N, C-alpha and C positions, 0 to 999 in steps of 0.2 A: 853947649860942649857934650859931647857924647860918651854913654857910659860901657865899659867893658862889660861883656857876659861872662857870669858865673863860670868859672873855671874846673875841669874837673882833670884832675893829672891821671884819673886812669882813663879816659875816652868813655865811659857811660856816658848816655844821655838818657835825659831824663823822657818818660814818653807819656803820653794820655790815650788813656781808651776809651769810651763811655762814660768820663768822668772816672776814673780810676789812674791815679799817679803811681808810674812805675820808676826804679830805680835805672832799670836796665830793659831794651831789649831782649836779652834773655828772662829775666822776670815777666815780662809780658809774653813772651813764648809760654812759661811753664805753667802760668796761669789759666791762660789759653786752654791747655793741653789737662788741667787737672778739670776743669770744667768741660773742656768737652767728652771727656770718658766719666764724667760725675762722681767722680772721686770726692768726698767730701773733704774743705780744709779751711783752718783760719789763716788771715792773708797782714804780712806787716803786722807780729804781735810783739809788740813791747814785753821783757820777761826784764826783770831788776835782778842782778846779780848778786848788787852789794847795797846795801841802804847806806843815808848819807849819819856820817856821825862826827863826833869834835874826840882830835888827837887831845893827849894827855896837858899839852898847852893852850888847848883851847879852841885850836883850830879847825876852823869849820870843811871836812872832807867831802867832797861832791858824791854822789850818788853815780853808781854805773849799769847802765842799762841797756841791751841789745836789742835791735829790731831783726826777729825771727823772719825769713820771707816768708816760710808756711811751715804750717804746725799740723801731721796728719795722725790720725790713731789707727790701729791697724791690731786688733783683739786688746792685746794687754798690753801693747806698746808703743809710745808718742815717736814722731819721726819730725825731726826739727831740719827743716830741709832750706839749703840758702842756695841761692843763684847765685855765683860769683867765679871772676874771672881771674882773679889779682886778692893773693890777702895781703893783710898792711900787718904790722907788725901790732896793731890794736886789733885788728880782728881774729890775729892768731891769740890773742891773751884772753879775750872775751869766749873765743871759743871752750878755751882750757877751763874758764871760770862755770860756764854753762855744762861742761863734760861734770864739773864737780859737783855744781849742783844738782842734777841729775842722779849722780851716784848717791850723793846725801839723800834728798827724798827718796829714794828705793825702787825711783821709776825705772821700767826699761825701755830708756829712751836711746835713739841711735842720730848721731846727727851725719845729715847727709851733704852734702855739698857741690851742688851740678856747674859746671863749667862751661858747657856747651849744649847746641840744640840735642845732638846725638846721646849724651848722658842723660838729658831730660827725657830724648823718646826709649831709652831702655828702663828709668826710672820706670815712668809711666808701666810700662809692658808688665816689671815686674812686683811692684805692686799691685797692677792689677789682677794679675794670676794669684798673688799670697793673700790678698783680700777676699777669692771665694776658695779658697782649701782652705 
């Protein structure tokens, strides 16, 4: 009997390049553009949004994490960059929590969503100019 391939309801296909696994072609494109323009970044960083805990009744509540595609630093601010064509309700909630975490930490952080190659190219151009001024 044959097995079904894992189904991704949003149409993104996992891609491999040079031993690196990408969640989508757009993520791989952004990765390649950042490398091509010698922009330093952290890739697929796991951010803990809420630690695990036990509620009043002793029931264990799981931790909540977000895997941010790219984290870049520009002078005194941090940019959390995510390549995403479609946002689920979970993703919207997690990014709201990330905004709150950035606010609490006093970090001058910024969350940037790139939805297509044109937005990636524009971001690379703007970031490159801001980086050197």
